[in-house]
C-alpha positions as CSV (number, residue, x, y, z in Angstrom):
1,M,11.0,17.8,-8.8
2,N,7.7,16.3,-10.0
3,Y,8.1,13.5,-12.5
4,L,4.6,12.2,-12.7
5,S,1.1,13.5,-12.2
6,V,-2.0,11.2,-12.2
7,E,-5.4,12.9,-12.1
8,N,-8.8,11.1,-11.6
9,L,-7.6,8.0,-13.5
10,G,-10.3,5.4,-14.2
11,K,-10.3,2.1,-16.1
12,R,-13.0,-0.5,-16.7
13,Y,-13.5,-3.7,-18.7
14,G,-17.1,-4.1,-19.8
15,E,-19.3,-3.6,-16.8
16,R,-16.4,-4.2,-14.3
17,V,-14.8,-1.1,-12.9
18,L,-11.2,-1.8,-11.9
19,F,-10.6,1.6,-10.4
20,S,-11.8,5.2,-10.7
21,E,-10.7,8.7,-9.6
22,V,-7.2,7.6,-8.8
23,S,-4.9,10.5,-8.2
24,F,-1.2,10.6,-7.1
25,G,2.1,12.0,-8.0
26,L,5.7,10.8,-8.2
27,E,8.6,13.0,-7.2
28,Q,12.3,12.6,-8.2
29,G,13.9,10.1,-5.8
30,Q,10.6,8.7,-4.6
31,K,10.2,4.9,-4.5
32,M,6.6,3.9,-4.5
33,A,5.2,0.3,-4.2
34,L,1.8,-0.5,-5.5
35,V,-0.2,-2.9,-3.3
36,A,-3.5,-4.6,-4.2
37,K,-5.2,-7.9,-4.3
38,N,-4.9,-10.0,-7.5
39,G,-7.3,-8.8,-10.1
40,E,-7.7,-5.3,-8.7
41,G,-5.7,-3.8,-11.6
42,K,-2.0,-3.5,-10.5
43,T,-0.6,-4.5,-13.9
44,T,-3.3,-2.4,-15.7
45,L,-2.2,0.7,-13.8
46,L,1.5,0.0,-14.7
47,E,0.5,-0.3,-18.4
48,L,-1.5,3.0,-18.1
49,L,1.6,4.7,-16.7
50,N,3.8,3.3,-19.5
51,G,1.3,4.4,-22.2
52,D,0.5,0.9,-23.4
53,I,-3.2,1.3,-22.9
54,K,-5.5,4.4,-22.7
55,P,-7.6,5.3,-19.6
56,D,-11.3,5.5,-19.8
57,E,-11.1,8.7,-17.7
58,G,-8.5,11.0,-16.2
59,D,-4.9,11.8,-17.3
60,V,-1.4,10.5,-16.9
61,T,1.2,13.3,-17.3
62,W,5.0,12.8,-17.3
63,R,7.4,15.6,-17.1
64,N,8.9,16.6,-20.5
65,G,12.2,14.9,-21.3
66,I,11.8,12.1,-18.7
67,S,13.0,8.7,-19.8
68,I,11.0,5.6,-18.5
69,A,11.8,1.9,-18.5
70,Y,9.1,-0.7,-17.9
71,L,10.0,-4.3,-16.6
72,R,7.0,-6.6,-17.3
73,Q,6.2,-9.7,-15.4
74,D,6.3,-11.7,-18.6
75,Q,9.0,-9.9,-20.6
76,K,9.0,-10.4,-24.3
77,F,11.6,-9.4,-26.8
78,D,12.0,-9.6,-30.6
79,E,13.2,-13.3,-30.8
80,S,15.2,-12.6,-34.0
81,L,17.6,-10.3,-32.1
82,T,20.8,-11.6,-30.7
83,L,21.8,-10.9,-27.1
84,K,24.4,-8.4,-28.3
85,Q,21.9,-6.6,-30.5
86,L,19.4,-6.4,-27.7
87,L,21.8,-5.0,-25.1
88,Y,23.3,-2.5,-27.5
89,Q,20.2,-1.5,-29.5
90,N,19.8,2.0,-28.0
91,S,20.9,4.5,-30.5
92,N,23.5,6.8,-28.8
93,E,27.1,7.7,-29.2
94,M,28.4,5.2,-26.7
95,T,26.6,2.2,-28.2
96,A,27.6,3.3,-31.7
97,A,31.2,3.5,-30.6
98,I,31.1,0.0,-29.2
99,Q,29.5,-1.4,-32.4
100,A,32.2,0.3,-34.5
101,Y,34.9,-1.2,-32.3
102,Q,33.4,-4.7,-32.6
103,D,33.1,-4.3,-36.3
104,A,36.8,-3.2,-36.5
105,L,37.8,-6.3,-34.5
106,K,36.4,-8.5,-37.3
107,N,38.8,-6.8,-39.8
108,T,42.1,-6.1,-38.0
109,D,43.9,-5.4,-41.4
110,D,42.1,-2.1,-41.6
111,Q,44.4,-0.1,-39.2
112,D,42.7,3.2,-39.9
113,A,39.2,1.8,-39.0
114,M,40.7,0.2,-35.8
115,Q,42.4,3.5,-34.8
116,S,39.2,5.5,-35.4
117,A,37.2,2.9,-33.4
118,L,39.6,3.2,-30.5
119,N,39.5,6.9,-30.5
120,R,35.6,6.8,-30.4
121,M,35.8,4.4,-27.5
122,D,38.1,6.7,-25.6
123,A,36.0,9.8,-26.4
124,T,32.7,8.4,-25.3
125,K,34.1,6.4,-22.3
126,A,32.6,3.3,-23.9
127,W,35.3,1.1,-22.2
128,D,33.5,1.7,-18.9
129,F,30.2,0.9,-20.5
130,E,31.3,-2.4,-21.8
131,A,32.8,-3.3,-18.4
132,K,29.5,-2.4,-16.8
133,V,27.7,-4.8,-19.2
134,E,30.1,-7.6,-18.4
135,K,29.7,-7.0,-14.6
136,L,25.9,-7.0,-14.8
137,L,25.8,-10.2,-16.9
138,S,28.0,-11.8,-14.2
139,I,25.8,-10.6,-11.3
140,F,22.7,-12.0,-13.0
141,E,24.5,-15.2,-14.0
142,M,24.2,-14.6,-17.8
143,N,27.9,-14.2,-18.6
144,Q,28.2,-17.8,-19.9
145,I,25.6,-17.2,-22.7
146,D,26.9,-16.6,-26.2
147,F,26.5,-12.9,-27.2
148,D,25.5,-14.1,-30.7
149,Q,22.7,-16.4,-29.3
150,N,19.1,-15.5,-30.3
151,V,16.9,-14.0,-27.5
152,G,14.2,-16.5,-28.6
153,T,16.3,-19.4,-27.2
154,L,16.4,-18.0,-23.7
155,S,14.2,-19.4,-20.9
156,G,11.5,-17.3,-19.1
157,G,13.9,-16.7,-16.1
158,Q,16.8,-15.8,-18.4
159,N,14.5,-13.4,-20.3
160,K,13.6,-11.6,-17.0
161,R,17.2,-11.3,-16.0
162,I,18.3,-10.0,-19.3
163,A,15.5,-7.5,-19.2
164,L,16.8,-6.3,-15.8
165,V,20.4,-6.0,-17.2
166,K,19.2,-4.0,-20.2
167,L,17.0,-1.7,-18.0
168,I,20.0,-0.9,-15.7
169,I,22.3,-0.4,-18.7
170,D,19.9,2.2,-20.2
171,E,19.8,4.2,-16.9
172,P,16.3,5.7,-17.3
173,D,15.0,8.5,-15.1
174,V,12.1,6.3,-13.8
175,L,11.8,2.6,-13.4
176,I,8.4,0.8,-13.6
177,L,8.9,-2.7,-12.3
178,D,6.3,-5.6,-12.2
179,E,7.5,-8.3,-9.8
180,P,11.3,-7.7,-10.4
181,T,12.4,-10.5,-7.9
182,N,10.7,-13.3,-9.8
183,H,13.4,-15.8,-11.1
184,L,16.2,-14.1,-9.0
185,D,18.2,-15.9,-6.3
186,I,19.1,-14.2,-3.1
187,P,22.5,-12.6,-4.1
188,M,20.7,-11.1,-7.2
189,I,17.9,-9.8,-5.1
190,E,20.2,-8.2,-2.6
191,W,22.3,-6.6,-5.3
192,L,19.1,-5.2,-6.9
193,E,18.0,-3.9,-3.4
194,D,21.3,-1.9,-3.2
195,Y,21.0,-0.6,-6.7
196,L,17.4,0.6,-6.3
197,S,18.1,2.1,-2.9
198,Q,20.2,4.9,-4.4
199,E,19.0,8.4,-3.5
200,N,18.6,9.5,-7.1
201,M,16.6,6.5,-8.2
202,T,12.9,7.0,-8.9
203,L,10.8,3.9,-8.8
204,F,7.2,2.7,-9.2
205,M,6.9,-1.0,-8.4
206,V,4.7,-4.0,-7.8
207,T,6.3,-6.8,-5.7
208,H,5.1,-9.6,-3.4
209,D,8.5,-9.7,-1.6
210,R,7.9,-8.0,1.7
211,Y,11.6,-7.7,2.7
212,F,12.4,-6.3,-0.8
213,L,9.5,-3.8,-0.5
214,N,10.7,-2.7,3.0
215,N,14.3,-2.3,1.9
216,T,13.6,-0.3,-1.2
217,C,10.4,1.7,-1.0
218,N,9.4,4.8,1.0
219,Q,5.9,5.2,-0.3
220,I,3.0,2.8,-0.7
221,L,0.0,3.2,-3.0
222,E,-2.9,0.8,-2.3
223,L,-5.7,0.0,-4.7
224,D,-8.7,-1.2,-2.7
225,A,-12.3,-1.6,-4.0
226,G,-11.6,0.7,-6.9
227,S,-10.1,3.5,-4.9
228,A,-6.5,4.5,-4.2
229,F,-4.9,5.3,-0.8
230,K,-1.4,6.6,-0.4
231,Y,0.9,6.0,2.7
232,S,4.4,7.3,3.5
233,G,6.6,4.8,5.2
234,T,7.3,1.0,5.4
235,Y,5.0,-1.9,4.8
236,E,4.5,-2.3,8.6
237,Y,3.5,1.3,8.8
238,Y,1.1,0.8,5.9
239,L,-0.6,-2.2,7.7
240,E,-1.1,-0.1,10.8
241,K,-2.6,2.9,9.0
242,K,-4.7,0.6,6.8
243,A,-6.2,-1.0,9.9
244,E,-7.0,2.5,11.3
245,R,-8.6,3.5,8.0
246,E,-10.8,0.4,7.9
247,D,-11.9,0.9,11.5
248,A,-12.8,4.5,10.8
249,K,-14.8,3.4,7.7
250,L,-16.6,0.7,9.7
251,S,-17.5,3.3,12.3
252,E,-18.7,5.7,9.6
253,V,-20.9,3.0,8.0
254,E,-22.4,2.0,11.4
255,K,-23.4,5.6,12.0
256,A,-24.8,5.9,8.5
257,K,-26.8,2.7,9.1
258,N,-28.3,4.1,12.4
259,L,-29.2,7.3,10.7
260,Y,-30.6,5.5,7.7
261,R,-33.0,3.5,9.8
262,K,-34.4,6.8,11.2
263,E,-34.6,8.5,7.8
264,V,-36.4,5.5,6.3
265,E,-39.2,6.1,8.8
266,W,-39.3,9.8,7.9
267,M,-39.4,9.0,4.2
268,R,-42.4,6.7,4.8
269,R,-44.3,9.4,6.8
270,M,-43.3,12.3,4.6
271,P,-46.2,14.4,3.3
272,K,-46.6,14.6,-0.5
273,A,-46.1,18.3,-0.5
274,R,-42.3,18.6,-0.7
275,G,-40.8,22.0,0.2
276,T,-37.2,23.1,-0.2
277,K,-36.3,21.7,3.2
278,A,-37.9,18.4,2.4
279,K,-36.1,18.1,-0.9
280,S,-32.8,18.8,0.8
281,R,-33.5,16.1,3.4
282,I,-34.4,13.7,0.6
283,D,-31.0,14.3,-1.1
284,Q,-29.3,13.7,2.3
285,F,-31.3,10.5,2.7
286,Y,-29.9,9.1,-0.6
287,D,-26.4,10.1,0.4
288,T,-26.9,8.3,3.8
289,E,-28.3,5.3,2.0
290,K,-25.2,5.0,-0.2
291,K,-22.9,5.2,2.8
292,A,-25.0,2.7,4.8
293,K,-24.9,0.1,2.1
294,Q,-21.1,0.2,1.6
295,K,-19.4,-3.1,2.0
296,T,-17.4,-3.4,5.2
297,K,-16.7,-7.1,5.2
298,K,-13.1,-7.8,4.4
299,E,-12.7,-10.2,1.5
300,E,-10.0,-12.7,2.4
301,V,-9.1,-16.0,1.0
302,Q,-10.3,-18.7,3.4
303,L,-8.0,-21.7,3.4
304,S,-9.5,-24.7,5.1
305,V,-9.2,-28.3,3.8
306,K,-9.1,-31.8,5.2
307,S,-5.7,-33.5,5.4
308,E,-5.4,-37.3,5.4
309,R,-3.8,-38.7,8.5
310,L,-0.1,-39.5,8.2
311,G,1.1,-42.9,9.4
312,G,4.4,-43.7,11.0
313,K,6.4,-44.0,7.8
314,I,6.2,-40.9,5.7
315,L,9.1,-40.4,3.2
316,E,12.6,-41.9,3.4
317,L,15.6,-41.0,1.2
318,H,18.4,-43.6,1.1
319,H,21.7,-42.6,-0.5
320,L,20.0,-40.7,-3.3
321,R,22.1,-39.8,-6.4
322,K,21.3,-37.9,-9.5
323,S,23.5,-36.4,-12.3
324,Y,23.1,-35.0,-15.8
325,G,26.5,-35.8,-17.4
326,D,29.1,-34.0,-15.3
327,L,26.5,-31.9,-13.4
328,K,25.8,-33.5,-10.1
329,I,22.3,-32.7,-8.6
330,V,22.3,-35.0,-5.6
331,D,25.2,-37.0,-4.3
332,D,24.6,-39.7,-1.6
333,F,21.8,-37.8,0.3
334,S,19.8,-39.6,3.0
335,Y,16.9,-38.2,5.1
336,T,13.8,-39.5,7.0
337,F,10.9,-37.1,7.1
338,K,9.1,-36.7,10.4
339,K,5.5,-35.8,11.1
340,N,4.5,-32.1,10.7
341,E,8.0,-30.9,9.9
342,K,8.4,-27.9,7.7
343,I,11.5,-27.7,5.6
344,G,12.8,-25.0,3.2
345,I,15.0,-25.7,0.2
346,A,17.6,-23.0,-0.7
347,G,20.3,-22.7,-3.3
348,K,21.3,-20.8,-6.4
349,N,19.3,-21.0,-9.6
350,G,20.1,-24.1,-11.7
351,V,21.5,-26.1,-8.8
352,G,18.8,-28.7,-9.1
353,K,16.1,-27.9,-6.5
354,T,13.2,-28.6,-8.8
355,T,14.8,-31.9,-10.0
356,F,15.2,-32.9,-6.4
357,L,11.4,-32.4,-5.9
358,N,10.7,-34.5,-9.0
359,L,12.9,-37.3,-7.6
360,L,10.9,-37.4,-4.4
361,L,7.7,-37.6,-6.3
362,G,8.9,-40.3,-8.7
363,K,8.5,-37.9,-11.7
364,E,12.2,-38.5,-12.4
365,Q,14.3,-41.6,-11.9
366,S,17.4,-41.5,-9.7
367,D,20.8,-42.8,-10.7
368,G,21.1,-44.6,-7.4
369,G,19.7,-45.0,-3.9
370,K,16.0,-45.3,-2.9
371,V,13.0,-43.1,-2.3
372,V,10.5,-44.9,-0.1
373,H,6.9,-43.5,0.3
374,G,4.7,-44.3,3.3
375,E,1.4,-45.9,2.6
376,T,-0.6,-43.0,4.0
377,V,1.3,-40.2,2.2
378,K,-0.8,-38.1,-0.2
379,F,1.3,-35.5,-2.0
380,G,0.1,-32.1,-3.1
381,Y,2.6,-30.5,-5.6
382,Y,2.5,-26.8,-6.6
383,T,5.0,-26.3,-9.4
384,Q,6.5,-23.1,-10.8
385,K,4.9,-23.7,-14.2
386,G,1.5,-24.5,-12.8
387,I,-1.1,-26.2,-14.8
388,Q,-2.1,-25.4,-18.3
389,L,-5.6,-23.8,-18.0
390,K,-7.6,-23.7,-21.2
391,D,-8.7,-20.2,-21.9
392,D,-12.1,-21.4,-23.3
393,K,-13.1,-23.1,-20.1
394,R,-15.1,-21.5,-17.3
395,I,-13.6,-21.2,-13.9
396,I,-16.3,-23.4,-12.3
397,E,-15.6,-26.1,-14.9
398,V,-11.9,-26.2,-14.0
399,V,-12.8,-27.0,-10.3
400,K,-15.6,-29.4,-11.0
401,E,-13.3,-31.6,-13.1
402,I,-11.3,-32.3,-10.0
403,A,-14.3,-32.7,-7.5
404,E,-17.9,-31.6,-7.2
405,V,-17.7,-31.7,-3.4
406,I,-14.7,-31.1,-1.2
407,P,-14.5,-32.6,2.3
408,L,-13.3,-30.3,5.2
409,E,-12.4,-30.8,8.8
410,K,-15.0,-32.2,11.3
411,G,-17.1,-33.8,8.6
412,R,-18.1,-30.6,6.8
413,K,-18.3,-30.4,3.0
414,L,-18.2,-27.6,0.4
415,T,-19.4,-27.6,-3.1
416,A,-17.1,-26.6,-5.9
417,S,-18.8,-23.2,-6.1
418,Q,-18.5,-22.6,-2.3
419,M,-14.8,-23.5,-2.4
420,L,-14.3,-21.0,-5.2
421,E,-16.0,-18.3,-3.1
422,R,-13.5,-19.0,-0.3
423,F,-10.7,-18.3,-2.8
424,L,-12.3,-14.9,-3.7
425,F,-14.0,-16.1,-6.9
426,P,-17.6,-14.8,-6.4
427,P,-20.5,-16.7,-8.1
428,K,-20.8,-14.2,-10.9
429,Q,-17.1,-14.5,-11.7
430,Q,-17.1,-18.3,-11.6
431,Y,-18.8,-18.5,-14.9
432,N,-16.3,-16.2,-16.6
433,Y,-13.7,-17.8,-18.9
434,V,-10.2,-18.5,-17.7
435,S,-8.9,-16.1,-20.4
436,K,-10.3,-13.2,-18.3
437,L,-8.2,-14.0,-15.2
438,S,-5.1,-12.0,-14.2
439,G,-1.8,-13.8,-13.7
440,G,-2.2,-13.7,-9.9
441,E,-5.8,-15.0,-10.2
442,R,-4.6,-17.9,-12.3
443,K,-2.1,-18.8,-9.6
444,R,-4.7,-18.5,-6.9
445,L,-7.0,-20.9,-8.9
446,Y,-4.0,-23.3,-9.3
447,L,-3.4,-23.2,-5.6
448,L,-7.0,-24.1,-5.0
449,T,-6.8,-27.2,-7.3
450,V,-3.7,-28.4,-5.3
451,L,-5.4,-28.0,-1.9
452,M,-8.6,-29.6,-3.1
453,S,-6.9,-33.0,-3.3
454,N,-6.6,-33.0,0.6
455,P,-2.8,-33.7,0.7
456,N,-0.9,-34.4,3.9
457,F,2.5,-33.7,2.3
458,L,2.7,-30.4,0.5
459,I,5.5,-29.6,-1.9
460,L,5.5,-26.0,-3.0
461,D,7.9,-24.7,-5.7
462,E,8.0,-20.9,-5.6
463,P,4.4,-20.6,-4.5
464,T,4.5,-16.8,-3.8
465,N,5.3,-15.7,-7.4
466,D,2.5,-13.6,-8.8
467,L,0.3,-13.8,-5.6
468,D,-0.6,-10.6,-3.8
469,I,0.9,-9.9,-0.4
470,K,-2.4,-10.4,1.4
471,T,-3.0,-13.8,-0.1
472,I,0.7,-14.7,0.8
473,S,0.1,-13.8,4.4
474,I,-3.1,-15.9,4.6
475,L,-1.3,-18.8,2.9
476,E,1.5,-18.5,5.5
477,Q,-1.0,-18.8,8.3
478,F,-2.7,-21.8,6.7
479,L,0.7,-23.5,6.3
480,L,1.7,-22.8,9.9
481,D,-1.5,-24.6,11.0
482,F,-1.2,-27.3,8.3
483,Q,-1.2,-30.8,10.0
484,G,1.2,-32.5,7.6
485,C,4.7,-32.2,6.1
486,L,5.8,-29.2,4.1
487,L,8.6,-28.8,1.7
488,I,9.1,-25.3,0.2
489,V,11.4,-23.9,-2.5
490,S,11.2,-20.1,-2.4
491,H,13.4,-17.0,-2.7
492,D,10.9,-15.0,-0.7
493,R,12.9,-14.5,2.5
494,A,10.0,-13.4,4.7
495,F,7.9,-16.4,3.6
496,M,10.7,-18.9,4.3
497,D,11.6,-17.2,7.6
498,H,8.1,-17.5,8.9
499,L,7.6,-21.2,7.9
500,A,10.7,-23.3,7.6
501,D,12.0,-25.1,10.8
502,H,15.2,-25.9,9.0
503,I,16.8,-25.6,5.5
504,F,18.1,-28.1,2.9
505,H,20.9,-26.0,1.4
506,F,22.0,-27.0,-2.1
507,E,25.6,-26.1,-2.2
508,G,26.4,-27.4,-5.7
509,E,28.2,-30.5,-7.0
510,G,25.4,-32.6,-5.5
511,K,26.1,-31.5,-1.8
512,I,23.0,-30.9,0.3
513,K,23.4,-29.8,3.9
514,D,20.7,-29.7,6.6
515,F,21.0,-26.2,8.1
516,P,19.3,-25.9,11.6
517,G,18.1,-22.4,11.4
518,T,16.1,-19.8,9.5
519,Y,16.6,-18.7,5.9
520,S,18.0,-15.3,6.9
521,Q,20.4,-17.0,9.3
522,L,21.6,-19.2,6.4
523,I,22.1,-16.2,4.2
524,E,24.2,-14.5,6.9
525,K,26.3,-17.6,7.4
526,N,27.0,-17.9,3.7
527,K,28.1,-14.3,3.6
528,K,30.5,-14.8,6.5
529,D,31.9,-18.0,4.9
530,Q,32.4,-16.3,1.6
531,L,34.3,-13.4,3.2
532,Q,36.6,-15.8,5.1
533,Q,37.3,-17.8,1.9
534,T,38.2,-14.6,-0.1
535,K,40.1,-13.1,2.8
536,A,38.7,-9.7,2.0
537,P,39.0,-7.7,5.3
538,K,37.0,-4.7,4.1
539,V,33.9,-5.7,2.2
540,E,30.6,-4.1,2.8
541,V,27.8,-6.6,3.1
542,K,24.2,-5.4,3.3
543,N,22.5,-7.2,6.1
544,L,19.0,-8.5,5.8
545,P,16.5,-7.1,8.3
546,E,17.4,-8.5,11.7
547,R,15.5,-11.5,12.8
548,K,15.0,-11.9,16.5
549,E,15.5,-15.3,18.2
550,E,12.5,-17.5,18.1
551,K,10.2,-16.8,21.0
552,P,6.8,-18.1,22.0
553,K,4.2,-16.7,19.7
554,K,2.7,-13.5,20.9
555,L,-0.2,-11.4,19.8
556,G,0.4,-9.5,16.6
557,Y,-1.1,-6.0,16.0
558,S,-4.3,-7.3,14.5
559,E,-4.7,-9.9,17.2
560,R,-4.1,-7.4,19.9
561,R,-6.7,-5.2,18.4
562,E,-9.1,-8.1,18.2
563,F,-8.4,-9.1,21.8
564,N,-9.2,-5.6,23.1
565,K,-12.3,-5.3,21.0
566,L,-13.6,-8.7,22.2
567,E,-13.3,-7.6,25.8
568,K,-15.6,-4.6,25.1
569,E,-18.0,-6.7,23.0
570,I,-18.3,-9.4,25.6
571,E,-19.0,-6.9,28.3
572,K,-21.7,-5.3,26.2
573,L,-23.3,-8.6,25.3
574,E,-23.3,-9.7,29.0
575,A,-25.2,-6.5,29.8
576,E,-27.7,-7.3,27.1
577,K,-28.0,-10.8,28.5
578,E,-28.9,-9.5,32.0
579,T,-31.5,-7.2,30.5
580,L,-33.1,-10.0,28.6
581,T,-33.0,-12.3,31.6
582,A,-34.7,-9.6,33.7
583,Q,-37.4,-9.1,31.0
584,L,-38.1,-12.9,30.9
585,S,-38.5,-12.9,34.7
586,S,-41.2,-10.2,34.5
587,S,-44.8,-11.2,34.4
588,E,-45.7,-8.4,31.9
589,L,-44.7,-10.2,28.7
590,S,-47.3,-12.0,26.5
591,S,-46.7,-15.6,25.5
592,E,-45.5,-14.5,22.1
593,E,-43.1,-12.0,23.6
594,L,-41.8,-14.6,26.0
595,M,-41.1,-16.9,23.0
596,E,-39.4,-14.1,21.1
597,K,-37.2,-13.0,24.0
598,S,-36.3,-16.6,24.8
599,N,-35.1,-17.3,21.3
600,E,-33.2,-14.0,21.4
601,L,-31.5,-15.0,24.6
602,G,-30.5,-18.4,23.2
603,K,-28.8,-16.8,20.2
604,L,-27.1,-14.2,22.4
605,I,-25.7,-16.9,24.7
606,E,-24.2,-18.7,21.6
607,V,-22.5,-15.5,20.5
608,I,-21.1,-14.9,23.9
609,D,-19.8,-18.4,24.1
610,D,-18.1,-18.1,20.7
611,K,-16.5,-14.7,21.5
612,T,-15.4,-15.9,25.0
613,S,-13.7,-19.0,23.5
614,R,-11.8,-16.8,21.0
615,W,-10.9,-14.3,23.8
616,M,-9.5,-17.2,25.9
617,E,-7.4,-18.3,22.9
618,L,-5.9,-14.9,22.5
619,A,-5.5,-14.4,26.3
620,E,-3.1,-17.3,26.4
621,L,-0.8,-15.4,24.0
622,A,-1.3,-12.0,25.6
C-alpha cells in the first residue's frame, strides 16, 4: 500500500537551490534512510514531508487517513505543559478514560465517579496503555521524573527522550525521525532498533549512526548535488552502488568533454547560413557543453593539521576522586596515558563521563587525588554543547579570530579562507552569516576551530552528533592517522569500534574499569553479565553486528578500486613517456618543440612517480 508520493519536489533559499525534481514513494512497511552531506537539505526535506514548510515546486501527497509523527533534532514542546499533560494530550477514548480515572483518585469519596472511571478504564483497555507508558519511561530513564513537573524544566536530552516516548505511545502510521539516537545510550538505542524493525513499521529517517541505519532501514535515499538517488538494501550496498554511479558519471562526462572539443571546432567553422540540420547540431552542442561542464570532483572534508610533539610525560591520574553529594563520579582512579593511544569512554547517561573529562582538563576541581599534565601536552576539547557562535558574525570572521594562518605538516601553511575550503565552506559561503548555517554545518565549523589549535591530545565528547555520515568517515580516518592521544565519549558504536584501542567503562558509583577490547565486545560482555546476574535462562538479546577479530589492515572497496585503476593509469602513462622519449630523440623537432616536449616529459615523470608511490602503499595492503 502506497503511503507517500513525492513528485518533482524542489526547494531553494534565495539563489541557492537545495534540490530539484526529487521524486520517490514510501510504501507501508518500508524503512527509508535519508543520506546527504550537511547543508544539502536533509532537515528541509523532512519539514516538507511533515507540511511545516511549502515546496517551491512539486507535490507531497500522503494517503488519506494516514497519521504521521515527526521527531525533530531539537524537539520543542509547550513549556507550560506538565509531563502528564504532554503524554496524555491526544484526545481519544483511552486517554480520556485515564484522565477521568486520575481525577477520580483525587476524590475517593465520590464512589459513583470512581466506579464509572473504573468501568471506562476496563472498556477502553486503558490499564494496558498506562502500563505501556510506565514501561517506556523506564526504558528511556525518565521514570524518576515527577509527572507534574513542567516540560520547560527538562534538559535537551530529556526532551528528546520524552518526545520518543510520546511518539511511540501515539502509534502513528508513519514515523519521520531526525537523528533519533542523539542523547540515547546503548540499551536505549538497541531497544529502539528492535521497535523500529517491526514489519508493520513505516519509517523515514535521518541518522548518522551506521549500525543503527543498517539494523533498521531497507531503503536509502541520497541527496547529492540537488538530485535524489534511491537504493534498495544496506548502507554497504549503497556505498558500492554509489561508487558505480559516480564512475559511470565520470565516464559520461569524459566522453562529453571529448565530443565537446570536436564540436567547438565545428561551431567556429560553421557557415552563417544555418539549415535545419545545423540548428539540430547546435542544440546538441549546448546539451554536450552542459554535460561536459558538470562537476566530477568529489567534495570531501580534508583534515590535515600539525600536531605538537608529545614528550615523555603526557597525562597522569593519581587516585582521582569526585562526588556530588551521595553521587560518586570517580572513586580512586589512577592511569598513566601513553603516546598515541586511543581510548573510548562508555557508560550510561548521567554516570559522569563529561565531568571526568572536565576533571582531566582542570575545568572542575577533584575532591582528592592528582591530575598531572606533561609540559608538551596541548589539549583540543570538542564538547557536546559546542561553542556559542554569534549569528551576526560571518563564517570567515569566526575562524580569523582564532588564527589568520594555520600551520600544517612539513612546514606548509594555510590561510583561514583556505582552511575553510578544506572543510567544505567555499569562498562564496565564507562571507555568509553564521545564522544561515545548518546544525551539521555549525558542528563542522566547531570541529575546525578545535583542530586549528594544533592539539596533540584530542578529547571528543559525542563528536558525531549532527555530522553527516561522509564527514564522520573522513573524521575517523583522520583520527586513525592522528599522531597524538585520543579520548572519545560516543554512543556511535561504529565510530568507537573503528577507533578505540580499549575502553574506560563507567560502571556507576565511581567505578571505572579499563576494558581491553572494542565497544561492541564490551556491550556483549555487559549483556552476558546481566543475564547471569538476573539468572534468566531464556531471554532474547539482540546482538550487534558481528565484529571480526582484529586483523592487519587490508584494502577496502574504494582502495581496491583505486589500486586497480592506478595499475592501468601507470601503464598508460609509461606508454606516453616512451612516445615522448622517442620524439625527443628524433632530429625532426624544432628547438621550440624540443623545449615543449621536454617540459611535458618532466611533468609526466612527476605524475608517474606520485602514482607509483601511491600504488606501492596500496600494494603493501593488497
